[in-house]
C-alpha positions as CSV (number, residue, x, y, z in Angstrom):
1,M,-27.3,37.5,-2.8
2,K,-25.5,34.7,-4.6
3,P,-22.0,33.8,-3.4
4,Y,-19.2,34.7,-5.8
5,C,-18.0,31.6,-7.5
6,I,-16.9,32.7,-11.0
7,P,-13.3,31.3,-10.7
8,Q,-14.8,27.9,-9.7
9,M,-17.2,28.0,-12.7
10,A,-14.3,28.9,-15.0
11,T,-12.2,26.0,-13.8
12,K,-13.6,23.4,-16.2
13,Y,-12.7,25.7,-19.1
14,V,-9.2,26.8,-18.1
15,E,-7.6,24.0,-16.2
16,Y,-6.3,21.2,-18.4
17,D,-3.4,18.9,-17.4
18,M,-1.6,19.3,-20.8
19,I,-1.7,23.1,-20.6
20,Q,-0.6,23.2,-17.0
21,Q,2.2,20.8,-17.6
22,H,3.7,22.4,-20.7
23,T,3.0,26.1,-20.5
24,D,2.1,28.9,-18.1
25,M,-1.2,30.8,-18.2
26,P,-2.2,34.3,-17.3
27,D,-3.8,35.1,-13.9
28,F,-7.6,34.9,-13.8
29,P,-9.0,38.5,-13.7
30,D,-10.5,37.9,-10.3
31,S,-11.0,41.4,-9.0
32,R,-12.6,42.7,-12.2
33,A,-14.9,39.6,-12.5
34,R,-15.9,39.9,-8.9
35,L,-16.6,43.6,-9.2
36,L,-18.8,43.0,-12.3
37,F,-20.7,40.3,-10.5
38,L,-21.4,42.5,-7.5
39,F,-22.7,45.4,-9.6
40,L,-24.8,43.2,-11.8
41,Q,-26.4,41.5,-8.8
42,K,-27.5,45.0,-7.6
43,N,-29.6,45.3,-10.8
44,P,-31.2,41.8,-11.4
45,G,-34.1,43.0,-13.5
46,L,-31.8,44.4,-16.1
47,N,-29.6,41.4,-16.3
48,D,-32.3,38.6,-16.5
49,G,-30.4,36.3,-14.1
50,Y,-27.2,36.4,-16.1
51,E,-25.1,38.1,-13.4
52,E,-22.9,35.0,-13.2
53,L,-22.7,34.3,-17.0
54,Y,-21.6,37.8,-18.0
55,P,-18.5,37.9,-15.6
56,L,-17.7,34.3,-16.6
57,V,-17.6,34.8,-20.4
58,T,-15.8,38.2,-20.0
59,S,-13.1,36.6,-17.9
60,L,-12.7,33.8,-20.5
61,V,-12.3,36.3,-23.3
62,Q,-9.8,38.3,-21.2
63,M,-7.8,35.2,-20.5
64,G,-7.8,34.3,-24.2
65,L,-6.4,37.8,-25.1
66,D,-3.9,37.6,-22.3
67,T,-2.8,34.1,-23.3
68,H,-2.1,35.3,-26.8
69,D,-0.1,38.2,-25.4
70,M,2.2,35.7,-23.7
71,I,3.2,34.0,-26.9
72,D,7.0,34.1,-27.6
73,A,7.3,35.4,-31.1
74,S,11.1,34.9,-31.3
75,G,12.5,33.0,-34.2
76,T,14.5,30.1,-32.8
77,L,12.8,27.9,-30.1
78,G,13.6,24.6,-28.6
79,M,11.1,21.7,-28.6
80,R,9.8,22.7,-25.1
81,E,9.4,26.3,-26.0
82,M,7.7,25.4,-29.3
83,R,5.2,23.2,-27.5
84,S,4.5,26.0,-25.1
85,R,3.9,28.5,-27.9
86,Q,1.6,26.1,-29.7
87,L,-0.4,25.5,-26.6
88,K,-0.8,29.2,-25.9
89,V,-2.2,29.8,-29.4
90,L,-4.7,26.9,-29.0
91,A,-5.6,27.8,-25.4
92,G,-6.2,31.5,-26.3
93,D,-8.5,30.5,-29.2
94,Y,-10.3,27.9,-27.0
95,F,-11.1,30.4,-24.2
96,S,-12.4,32.9,-26.8
97,S,-14.6,30.2,-28.5
98,R,-16.2,29.3,-25.2
99,F,-17.4,32.9,-24.8
100,Y,-19.3,32.6,-28.1
101,Q,-20.6,29.2,-27.2
102,L,-21.9,30.1,-23.7
103,L,-23.6,33.3,-24.8
104,S,-25.2,31.8,-27.9
105,H,-26.6,28.9,-25.9
106,A,-28.2,31.5,-23.6
107,G,-29.6,33.4,-26.6
108,Q,-27.4,36.5,-25.8
109,V,-26.8,37.7,-29.3
110,E,-26.7,41.3,-28.3
111,T,-24.1,40.6,-25.6
112,I,-22.0,38.7,-28.1
113,S,-22.0,41.7,-30.4
114,S,-21.1,44.3,-27.6
115,L,-18.3,42.1,-26.2
116,S,-17.0,41.4,-29.7
117,R,-16.8,45.2,-30.3
118,A,-14.9,45.5,-27.1
119,V,-12.4,42.8,-28.2
120,C,-11.9,44.8,-31.4
121,Q,-11.2,47.9,-29.4
122,V,-8.7,46.1,-27.2
123,N,-6.8,44.8,-30.3
124,E,-6.8,48.3,-31.9
125,D,-5.5,49.8,-28.6
126,K,-2.7,47.2,-28.5
127,M,-1.7,48.0,-32.1
128,V,-1.3,51.7,-31.2
129,L,0.6,50.8,-28.0
130,Y,3.0,48.4,-29.8
131,A,3.6,51.0,-32.6
132,K,4.7,53.6,-30.0
133,M,6.9,51.0,-28.4
134,G,8.5,50.2,-31.7
135,Q,9.2,53.9,-32.2
136,D,10.5,54.4,-28.6
137,N,7.8,57.1,-28.3
138,L,6.2,56.3,-25.0
139,T,6.4,57.6,-21.5
140,A,6.1,55.4,-18.4
141,Q,2.8,57.0,-17.4
142,E,1.4,56.5,-20.9
143,Y,2.5,52.9,-20.9
144,L,0.8,52.4,-17.5
145,G,-2.4,54.1,-18.6
146,A,-2.6,52.0,-21.8
147,S,-2.1,48.8,-19.8
148,V,-4.9,49.8,-17.4
149,Q,-7.2,50.6,-20.2
150,L,-6.5,47.2,-21.8
151,K,-7.7,45.6,-18.6
152,K,-10.8,47.7,-18.4
153,T,-12.3,47.6,-21.9
154,L,-14.0,44.3,-21.9
155,F,-15.6,44.9,-18.5
156,E,-16.6,48.4,-19.4
157,S,-18.8,47.0,-22.2
158,F,-21.3,46.0,-19.4
159,G,-21.7,49.6,-18.1
160,S,-25.2,49.9,-19.5
161,R,-26.2,46.9,-17.4
162,V,-25.2,48.6,-14.2
163,A,-27.9,50.7,-12.4
164,V,-27.7,54.4,-13.4
165,A,-27.2,55.3,-9.7
166,D,-24.2,53.0,-9.5
167,Q,-22.5,53.8,-12.8
168,E,-20.1,56.4,-11.4
169,S,-18.8,54.3,-8.6
170,W,-18.7,51.2,-10.9
171,A,-16.4,53.1,-13.3
172,G,-14.3,54.5,-10.5
173,L,-13.8,51.1,-8.8
174,L,-13.1,49.3,-12.1
175,E,-10.4,51.9,-12.9
176,S,-8.8,51.5,-9.5
177,F,-8.9,47.7,-9.5
178,A,-7.4,47.7,-13.0
179,V,-4.6,49.9,-11.7
180,C,-4.0,47.5,-8.8
181,E,-3.9,44.5,-11.1
182,T,-1.6,46.2,-13.5
183,I,0.8,47.3,-10.8
184,G,0.8,43.8,-9.4
185,Q,2.0,42.5,-12.8
186,E,4.6,45.2,-12.9
187,L,6.0,44.3,-9.5
188,T,6.1,40.6,-10.6
189,T,8.1,41.7,-13.7
190,L,10.6,43.4,-11.4
191,S,10.9,40.4,-9.2
192,K,11.6,38.1,-12.2
193,Q,14.3,40.6,-13.4
194,M,12.7,40.8,-16.8
195,L,14.1,43.4,-19.1
196,T,11.2,44.0,-21.5
197,K,9.6,47.0,-23.2
198,C,6.3,45.7,-21.8
199,S,7.0,47.2,-18.5
200,Y,6.7,50.5,-16.6
201,A,10.3,50.2,-15.4
202,Y,11.7,50.1,-18.9
203,W,9.9,53.3,-20.0
204,L,10.7,55.1,-16.7
205,I,14.4,54.5,-17.1
206,W,14.3,55.1,-20.9
207,N,12.8,58.5,-20.5
208,S,14.5,59.7,-17.3
209,G,17.6,57.7,-17.2
210,A,21.2,58.8,-17.7
211,P,22.6,58.2,-21.2
212,E,24.7,55.3,-20.1
213,D,21.7,53.6,-18.5
214,R,19.6,54.2,-21.6
215,G,22.4,52.6,-23.6
216,L,22.2,49.5,-21.5
217,L,18.5,49.2,-22.2
218,A,19.0,49.7,-25.9
219,D,21.6,46.9,-26.0
220,G,19.2,44.6,-24.3
221,Q,22.1,42.8,-22.6
222,L,21.5,43.6,-18.9
223,D,22.0,40.8,-16.5
224,G,19.9,40.4,-13.4
225,A,22.2,42.3,-11.1
226,S,22.5,45.2,-13.4
227,W,18.8,45.4,-13.9
228,D,18.2,45.3,-10.1
229,R,20.7,48.2,-9.8
230,L,18.7,50.3,-12.2
231,V,15.5,49.5,-10.5
232,V,16.9,50.7,-7.2
233,K,18.7,53.7,-8.7
234,Y,15.5,55.0,-10.3
235,K,13.2,54.0,-7.4
236,V,11.0,52.0,-9.7
237,R,9.5,49.8,-7.0
238,E,8.8,52.8,-4.7
239,G,7.0,54.6,-7.5
240,L,4.8,51.7,-8.3
241,L,4.0,51.2,-4.6
242,G,3.0,54.8,-4.3
243,K,0.6,54.4,-7.3
244,L,-0.8,51.3,-5.7
245,D,-1.4,53.2,-2.4
246,T,-3.3,55.9,-4.4
247,A,-5.5,53.3,-6.1
248,L,-6.3,51.6,-2.8
249,E,-7.3,55.0,-1.3
250,Q,-9.6,55.5,-4.3
251,I,-11.2,52.1,-3.7
252,E,-11.7,52.9,-0.1
253,R,-13.4,56.2,-1.1
254,W,-15.7,54.5,-3.6
255,S,-16.6,51.6,-1.4
256,G,-18.0,54.1,1.1
257,V,-20.6,55.0,-1.5
258,Q,-21.5,51.4,-2.0
259,S,-22.5,50.4,1.6
260,D,-24.4,47.3,0.5
261,I,-21.3,45.7,-1.1
262,R,-18.6,47.5,1.0
263,S,-17.6,44.4,2.9
264,D,-17.0,42.5,-0.3
265,I,-14.9,45.3,-1.8
266,V,-12.8,45.6,1.4
267,R,-12.0,41.9,1.2
268,M,-11.0,42.3,-2.5
269,I,-8.1,44.6,-1.5
270,D,-6.5,42.1,0.9
271,P,-4.1,40.6,-1.8
272,F,-2.9,44.1,-2.8
273,L,-2.3,45.1,0.8
274,S,-0.1,41.9,1.1
275,L,1.6,42.9,-2.1
276,I,2.5,46.3,-0.7
277,H,3.8,44.7,2.6
278,Y,6.0,42.3,0.7
279,H,7.5,44.7,-1.8
280,R,8.1,47.4,0.9
281,Q,10.1,44.8,2.7
282,V,12.1,44.0,-0.5
283,A,12.7,47.7,-1.0
284,R,14.0,48.1,2.5
285,E,16.3,45.1,2.2
286,G,17.4,46.1,-1.4
């Protein structure tokens, strides 16, 4: 089997000095790309030797969508913030354009079509999610489920290229790794003391919090110390870590079905185990 090197292949498309100096970029969707690579390699006849190309272009599209999601849409920005916003717009468009270019050069018109449909589905799902946010009509679990689905959709479009015998475990592992990545982002949001509707913590407190705490959220004027107090009071970190534990248990179960790639899958959970260890320590100290 070929070694996994999709992040290295993506480097020449995503690492530019100007972007890195003036703005931040989303994380590379490593676990999802690696998982797709592993399953496509198991079915080489159906994928015509494109088991590296497909994860690469899907990751570039995902980064394009994620980059656009990071754009600050607020009205008044300084020069530095304005440059950052402009670069995010351009970078997101660039990543997406590379997907078309790479697939068209490979003559993969059908794959362009299926991946484009998946992009449309992601954008539709985001519109539904943002509408619910705007109406304050969302539970924490609904928010988490929608976030996980947004991470899965592009990669799910390759389900027909996975061997029939592997499709159930492919779907189960993709779901579980998407949960792990989503919770990793949620834990980062907690650490940065970010009060945002784009977070599990916000919707958990909004739906189950005391009236005075919901009032603090509605005002949007929480300082870092007050936000940390609410996170501790409503055991947000502990709840997320419990969900991460469950997802890792599911990965362990599905990896047992995939004995030929089990060692690769086990290595993929190491970053999430480290995440659990770190945040459990933070919870004990907090």
